[in-house]
N, C-alpha and C positions, 0 to 999 in steps of 0.2 A: 675457320668458324662455318658452319654450316646451318643457317636457320631458314624456316619454312613457316607457312601460315595457311590454314585451311579457310578460305572465305565462306565455302557453302559445299555442304554434303548432303546430297538429295537420292532419292530412290524414285525412279519412275518405273512401274510393274517389276520387271526382273533386271533392270539397267542401273548400275550406281552411276552416280555423276559427280565429281569432285573438282572444285575450281578452288585456286590459291596462287601462291607463290613461293619461291625457293631462291635463296642466294646463297653465294660461297666466296669467300676470300681467296680462293685458290686462281681466281681469274677466269675461271670457266663454268658455264652454267650447269646446274646438276641434270644428272639423267635419272630417268624414272623406269620403274618395272612393277607389276603386280604379280604377287603370288597368291596360290590357294593354301589351305591349312597346312599342307604337307609340304611346302615348298615348291611345287609346281609351278612354271611360268604359265600366267594367263594372258591371251591377247586382249589387247584393249586399244582403243582411238586415243591420241594424244595430239594436242596442238598447243603450241606457244602463245602466250598472251602479251601484249604491251603493258607493263606494268612500272612505268617509271616512277610513281610514287613509293612503291615497296622498294626499288633499289634505293632512293634517297633514303629512305626510313631505315634500312639496315646497312647501308654502306656510305651514305653520305652523299652519293651522286648518282648519276644515271648509268652508269657503264653496265649494268646488267638490266635495262628497262624491259627486256624481253624475259623476264623472269617469271612471269605468270604463266601458270597451265591448266589446261582443260583434260580432264581424264574421264573417259567413260568405259565400262565393261559390262557385260552380262555376269549376273551371279544367281546362284543358288539360295534362296532365303534362308536356308538352314546351315548354310556354310559360313566360316571365317575367313577373310582375305587381309592381305597386307599390300601397303603402298610403300615401295623402297625408293628412297630419294637419296643419291649419292654423288659426291662430288670427286670420287676417285680415293679420297683419303677418308672421308667419314661416310658414314651412311644413318639415315633416319628412317625408322618405321613406323607407319601409321595402322593400328589395327582396326579394321573395318567389318562391323557386324551388320549386315543388311537389315535383321530384325530391329537392331538399335536404331538405326537409320530411319526406319518405319516410325518408332515410337517418338523420336527427336524431330521428326518433320515438322518444320516450323507451320503452326496455326494459331491464329488468334484463339479459337475456341476449341474444345475437344470435339471429336467426331461423334456421330448420333450413337454408335454402340456403346462408347463409353458414356455418353450424357445418359442414356437408359439406365447402364449399371449403377451410375452415381445416383441416380433419384430413387431416393426411398419412398415408401407408401405415405409417410408422414411429409415428405417434401411434396410430393403430388397434391396432397390434401392443403400444405400451406400455398402452392401456387393458385389453387382454385380459390381460396380465401383472399389472396391477394389480388387477383384478377376481378373478383365480383366486388370486394370493398374499396380497393384503391385504384383499380384500373389498369389497362394495357401498359401504360408507360413505366408503372412502378413494377409490373410484372417482367418486363422487359430487363430494369436494372437489375432485379433479383436474380434472374437467369444468366446475366452478364456476370455479376459478382460470383455465381455458383459455378458457372462453366467456363469462363475464360481462362487462356493459359496463364501460369504465373509470371512468364517472362511480359506479356502484354498487360498485365494487372500491376506489374511493379512499375513499370514505364508510367502508367498514368498516375499512380501513387507518387513518383518522384518528381513528376512535374508540378503537383501539387503541393509537395512539402519541399521542394529543393532550394527554393527561394527565401529571401529573409530581407526585411528592412533594417541595415545597420543604424543604430543610435549611436549620439555621442557618448564616449567613454571618458570618465575622469581619469583615470590611471591606466596609461598606455605603455606597459613595459616592454622592451625589447626580447622578441622571440627569435632565437637561433634555431635555425632548421638544419640538422644534420644528415648529410647524404654520403654515403660511402659509394665509389662509381667503380664498376668493373666490367669493361667490354660491353656496355648496353648497346643496343641498336641507337644509331646516331640521332634519329627523329624521335624516338622514345625520351632520350635525354633532354631533348630540346623541349619536348612537350612538358614534360616535369618541371623544367625551369620555368616555362611560360605560367604554368599553373600558380606557382608561387609569384612571380611578378604580377600576375592578374589579381592578387588578393585584395578585398575592400580593405583590410587593415593593412597600414602601411608601415608599420614600424617592426620590421622584420630584417633579417639576416640570413643569408643562405651560405652554408659552408659545406665545401665538398673536398673530397680527398680521392684522386683517382691513383688506384692501385697498379695501373697498368700502362697508362699516358696516352694512348690512341685518342682519347676524348680531349685533349688540351686544346685543339681549335675552337671546339665547341664552348669550353669554359672561359677560355680567354676572351671569345667574343662577347659572352654574357656578362663576363666582369668590366668588359670596357664599357658595354652600354649600362650596367647598373653598378654602382658603387656598393650597394648592399651585397654584393654577390663576391665571396671570397673562396679561393681554392688552392690546393697545393697538388702537385704532381710527385707522387712517392717514387723513392728508388727502386721499391721491389713491391710486390704484392704481398701485404700483411694479413691478408685473410679478411673476412668480414669484421670480425672484432676489432682488429687492428686498423683496416682502413676507417672504420667507425672512431675510433679514438682519434686518429689524425684528423678526421674532421673536427670532431668534439674541440680540440686543441685551437681552432680557429674561432670557436663561438665565444662571444663576450655578453650573450644577452642573459637576462635575469631568468628565462626559461628556454628549454630545448626541447624541441619536436623533433621526431623521427620520421624520414621519409626515405622510401627505396627509389633508387635511380630511374626507374621506368614507370612509377605509379603517379597519380594526378590527385591534388589536393582540391577541393570542392572549393568556389571562390570565397565563401565566407568563414571558411576552415579557422583562421586565425582570429578573425572577429569574434567567433564563438566561443573561443578559448579565452580570450581576454575579457569579454563580457561575463564569463563564469568566474575568473579571477576578480574582477570587479566586486562580484557578489559575495565572493568570500577569499579575501586577501590570504589566508593563511594556508589555501590549497597548495599542496607539493606536488600532486599528481593528478593528471587529467587523461581522459581517453573517451573516445567518441565510438559512434555507431559507423559501419563501413559496408561497401559493396564490392562487386567485382566489376569489371568492365572488359569488353572484347578488347583485342589488339588494335582495332581501328578506331576505336573511343566510340563506337555507334551502338553499342548493345550494354545496358545495364542490367545487372542481375544478382541474384543471391545475396539479397541484402541480409547483413548481420547486425540484428536489433538485439542489445545487449542489456542485461539487468545493471542497476547500481553496483558498486563492489561488492563482489560475491567470491569470499575466499576459497571455499571449497570447490566453486567451478574453476577458478584460477589454477588450484592445485589438481584439477582432472584436464585441464586444457588452456592453452594462451589465448584465451577468449579475447582479451583486451587488445591485444594485436596492434591494430591502426586505428585511429590515429593516436600516437601516445605523446604526452608532452610532461616534464618534469622539471622541477626547479634545479636551476644549474648548479647551486651549491649543494643540493643532495647528491646530484650525479658525482659532484667533484670529491665529496666526501666517501661515496661508494668505490671510487677508482674507475668509473667509467665502464667500458665492455671488457669482459674477461675472455681472454682466446681460449681457454680451456673449454668454452661452451660454443664455439663456433658452430654456426648452423642453428642454434637456438640461442643466441646471444641476447637478443631482445627478451625472450622468456626470462632469461636470467636476471637480466636487468629489473624487469618489471617486478619479478619476485623480491629482489632485494630492496627494490623502492617501496614496495608496498610493507615491507618490514618495519620502514622508519618514516613513512610519511605521517604527518600529522592528520591531513584530510586529503581524501581522494575524491575526485568528481568526476561524475559520468555526464557527458553530454550526449542525450539522447537524439542526435542528428547524423545523418550520413555526411560525415566530412572528408570522406578518404575513399578513393576509388584504387582498387588493386587489380592491376591489369593482370588479364590471364585468358586463356583459350576457352570460351563457355562449354564446348562439348569435347575437349581434347581426351584423346585416348593415347597420345602418342607418347607421353612421359610415363613410365613405370614407375608408380608411387615408391615401390621399393627402392628405387635409386636414390632417394631421399632418407633413406633409413638412417643416416648419419645425423641428420637434424634431430629425429625421433630420440636417436639415443643420447643425443647432447641434450635435450629437453627432459631426459629421464635423470641424467646426472645432475642438471640444474635445479631439479626438482628435489632430487635426495638432499642435495647439500642445503636448500632453504629449509627442509625438514629437519634437518641436522641443527643447523643454527637456530631453530625455533623449538629445539630441545624436545622434539618428538620422535619417538621410537617408530619406524613404519618402513613398510616394503612398497616398492614402488613397481609397477609392472605395465606395459603396454597393454591397452585394451585391444586384441588381436586385429577385430575388422574394422577398426576405427583408428588407422594412424594418427598420430598427433595426440591422442586421448589418452589418459593415463588412469589408473586403479591405484589409490594410495590405501593400503590396509593398514590401520594402525594396530600395533601389537598391544595386547591387554596385559595391564600392568598385575601383578599379583594374580589372585582368584577372588575377586569380591563376589558376595552372594548377590543373586539378581531374584527378585521377589516378583513372580507372574501374577498379575490380577486378572481374573477372569470372570465377570459378572454372569450369571447364568438363570434362565428360568426354563424350565422343563426341557425340550429337545435332548433326550439323553444320547441319541446316535450321533448328532451333531457335537455335542460335549465330548463325548469319547473319542471321535475322530480327533479332535483338537489336540486333546491331553496324550492320545497315543502318539500322534505325529512330534509332539514334543519330546516324550519319552524315548522314542524309537530313533529318531532322526538327529536330535541334537548331540554336537560333538563338545558342548561345554556341559560341565556336570554341576558347578555349584549353583543350584537354584532350587526355589521353593516355589510351589504353585498355590496360591489361595484361590478357591473358587467361592465367589460370593453370591449364596443362594437367595434369590429373590422370588418368593411367591408362587413357587412352582405348584402344581395342581396334581400332576401325574404321581405314580406309585413307582414307575421304573426309574424315575431319576434319583429317587431318593436310594434305591437298591443300588444304582450306579455310584452314588455318593460313598455309600459303605464299602464297596469295592476299592474306590480310588483311595480312599483313606488309608488303607492297607500299605500304601506306598508311603514311607515316613518323610517324603517330599510334599505331600499334597495334605493341604487342610481346607476345610469346609466350613466358612463363616455364614451366619444367617442374616441378612438385612430383612427385617420384618415390615419395613415402611413401604410406602408406594414407590414404583421404579422412579428413580431419579439419578441418571449415571453419574453425575459427579459425586453426589453424596454416597452412593454404592463404591465407586473408587476411593474416595476419601477414608471411607469405613476401612477398607481393605488395607489402604497405605498405613493406618494408624497400627494395623496388625502385623505389618511386614517387617521381617527381621534382616531384609537385604539393604547393602547401600545404593542398590540401583532398582527402580521400580521399571516393570514392563508390564504397561497396560495392553491387554489383548482380548479381542473379541472372542466368543465362544464358537464363533462359525469360519474360525481362521485354520489353516493346516500349513504346516512346516513343508518349505520346499528344499532349501540350501540347508545343509547340516550345519554350517558354521554361522547360522543365522545371528547367534545371540553374540559371538565373538565379534562379529561385524558391527553390532550395534553398540556393543560394550566398549569396544577399542576406540570408537569415535566418541562416545558418551564420557569417556574418562577425559579427554581434553579439557583443560582448564576453562575454555573460552565456548564450550558447548552446554547447552542446557538439556536440549531435546534431541533425540534422532528418530526417523521415521523409516519404515520400510517399504519396499516396493510389493504390492499387491495386485493379484491378478483374480478376475472371475472364473469359473470353472471352464470358461470355453477357452480359456489363456488370452483373452483380451484384458488390457490394464484397467483396474479399477482405481489404483492409487499410484501417484508417482509425484506427489507434492501438491500443495494447494496454494491457490493464487486469489489475493483479494479482489473483489469486483467481479470475476469471472462469472458469467452466467448470473449476474445481478449482485450477489452478495459475496460469494466465494465459491470455488469450485476445483475440481480435481483436474490437473492439466493431463493430457494424453489419454484421459477416460476412453474406453472403448476400443483404442489401438491395439493392434495386434502385438503379442509380447515380443515377437521377433524384430518389430520395427525400432531403430534407434531414435526416431523423432528429430525434430528441426536442430540441426547442429550438434545432434547426439545427446540432447538434453535428456532423453529417457533413459540413458544408459549410464549416465556419470552422476558422481556424488556432487552435490550442491546445496547452498543455505536457500531455504524458502521462508515465507512469512509464517507457514502453518502446515503441519502434516497431521494426518488422522491418528485419532486414538485408538483405531482398531488394531495397530500395532505400533506403539510408541514406548521408547524407552527414556527415562528422565532419572537424574540424580535424585535419590530421596531428599537431599539436604535443599535442592532446589525446589522440588515439590512444595515441601514444608515453607522455604522462603516465600514462595509465592501464594502462600495460604490455599494450597491445593486447588482443585477445579471448582468453579463458581456453582453453586447449586441453583442458581437463579436459572440456568440453562440445563433444564432438566433433560432435555434429549437433544437438540439440534446445537450445533456452533458450540459445545461447551469445549470441545478441543481446539477451536480455533481460537477462541478467547483466551485460553490457556497458554497456548503457543505465543500470542502477541503480548501477553503479561511477562512472559519469559524473555521473548526478545525486548523488551522494556526494561528488563533488568540488565542489559548488555550482553546478553548470551545469545548464541547462535543457535538456530533451528535448522537441523541437517537433514536432508534426504539421502539415503542410500540405497542404490539399486542392486546392491549385492546382498542384501538380506531379504529373501522371497518367500512369500507365503500366498496362498491360494485365501480368498476371502468371498463367502457366499453373499455377505452383506445383508443385515437386518433380519436374519431369519428368528431371532427370539422376540425383539419388539415389534415387527412388522412395519408396513409404511404408514406414511401419513395419510390415512385412507378413509378417515371419519371427521366430521365438523369438529369434535372436540380437539382432535389431534391437530388438525390444520389451523385452529384458533391458537393453540399454544405454540405451533410452529412459528405463525404469524408474529405473535409478541416476542419470542425468542431472536427473530430476525430483526426485529425493530430495535430490541435491546442492544444488539451487537452493533449496528449500525449507528445507534445514538453514541455509544461508547466510543467507538474508533472514528468517528465522522472524519477528524482531522487527518488521520492515517489514509483514510479513503480518498479524501480529497487530493492529496499529495500523490496518489498512487502506488501501487504495490512496489517497492524497491527491487524487490527479485524478478520484476516481471517489466520489460519494456512498455513504456506508454503508447507507443505506436503499433503494439500488437492487437489484435482483435480481443474483445472481451464476451464474444458470443459463441466461440467455439474453443476447444481445450488443445488445439495443435499448433500454438505458437505461429498461426499466419498474420498476415499484415492486415491492420485495420483499414478496411476501405469503404467505411460508411460515409465519411465525408468528401470521397473522391468521385 
């Protein structure tokens, strides 16, 4: 075993400074060297540091107490370097990029140049208004929220939201915590056990199975001190799934929680779980939010604030992960962990549980701290490819069990994330409905992009003409009608987006309707197959596409309720190349709503829902329609793999006169009144701890 940890990595001028520790079970202290990009040895200063704590943590005693190190070397800021740590048998390598160190240099606030870059003219104007109307104290708070580093911001948020006051619980089921153990640092294992013993909820059982045996003294001492701790030493390492099953065999609780041997449970984790069970005893499966913590348990970061159960997001990534709890009876029925999916055994188990669970509960609190290295570049992500391959196999097995024909692939730049491409069954006709007024060039570009780029052939285009005044548009209509797939229908009344689409839907011959704005242009050739394959699923009612402004920034990637007041587009304005927080901008997932600028819906669902509500003449009609379809028990899915450009509002224009603004206000009030209860509960596809003032999935800091 060769273990190391970097406590601090800094750069001063052109000098890199690294401090940390490294230990080896060979009995000798590791040696160090520094090389540049091509492997040439570098001169560096080195001294050993007294670190008895690190020796105890990794080896269980202080026999390598001088395992700390302090390394300095001069660098070229454009170069790449490598720190080699070797014990004669094994070698660890840490890649060092001076430019990256500069970027990651620990600061509470961003530097002045970045502050200037981040400040838009609108922000500067807002700062002046805040200073004049609310004073310097409020301006300081505004600056702190805008410019403070994410790490420091999260530390303040966690301090505010990390505590709770446990209340009496009428039902107190036994919770068994299952832990597979295999060669963890001794101190890490002790800290994990301590986090369980310190739980405010007391009716728990800790079940551990050691696949190697070296941790027996720690486990025996823990079991002697607390009768709620049970363990067994296995004759051989059975792999992660096998070791987990051995721990599961020790469990006698009504519910089982999964915990890794070096992670930490928040003090009130089990209380929050049992509190949720008291609120709904039929719950079979629960999960919480989580974050990461540095190896020394000093720095918490990378909070994963999750939505309520989101089937399509789960099929894109194991977003549930930690802290996961399930009814023991359900786990027994499923046969526990399956060795075929070692490395992704938890993902497989979660997928199988989700298929059978009566109710699934999400607890929107940080209950689990996943120990990791904050800025580590020492581990090559590709070294864990077997985990992602196992995850792909587990996902394929899940889809097969669900009777779905689909192809699964890894999203190349985002390991651990998957693309599920549902195969189209048959060749059903798609009716594309395009409302239009004038704008011949815009409409022609839209229709041409459909005809020239689309690989799916069985479609019709119904252009719904509404009060055009120019002559060119009618000439274009005649030209387009030469294509047997294109019809032009005339809506002679005033503009009413739902009424126009309802009219078009009544003329449609297809099994699927594709509502499309005239100012869109196709990017991905298989956009219709992508929408259709998902929309054919029996549990799906609506599928929306990913839309970009002409400058390649995101216009639409899903709609969240209460964002920006009523509802808003997530990631709006973000560059097309950016994945977003936890890759949410590049994976398929469920949302409360998607925009009707490009929306596919089963015609049968459209009719069952009564079409679009004509009371929402211009605004919020798509949101209202999506919420009504969700109310029918069907999913509204966003797919990032059907991509189009969207110029937005070219035909209608913006709400720029008193009449339009009055109508907009009335439609806004109507939506808020109709979905008051839904809005009060919060959007289930969006974590309640996320901000409602920005579309970037950042933490809500307003009350901190």
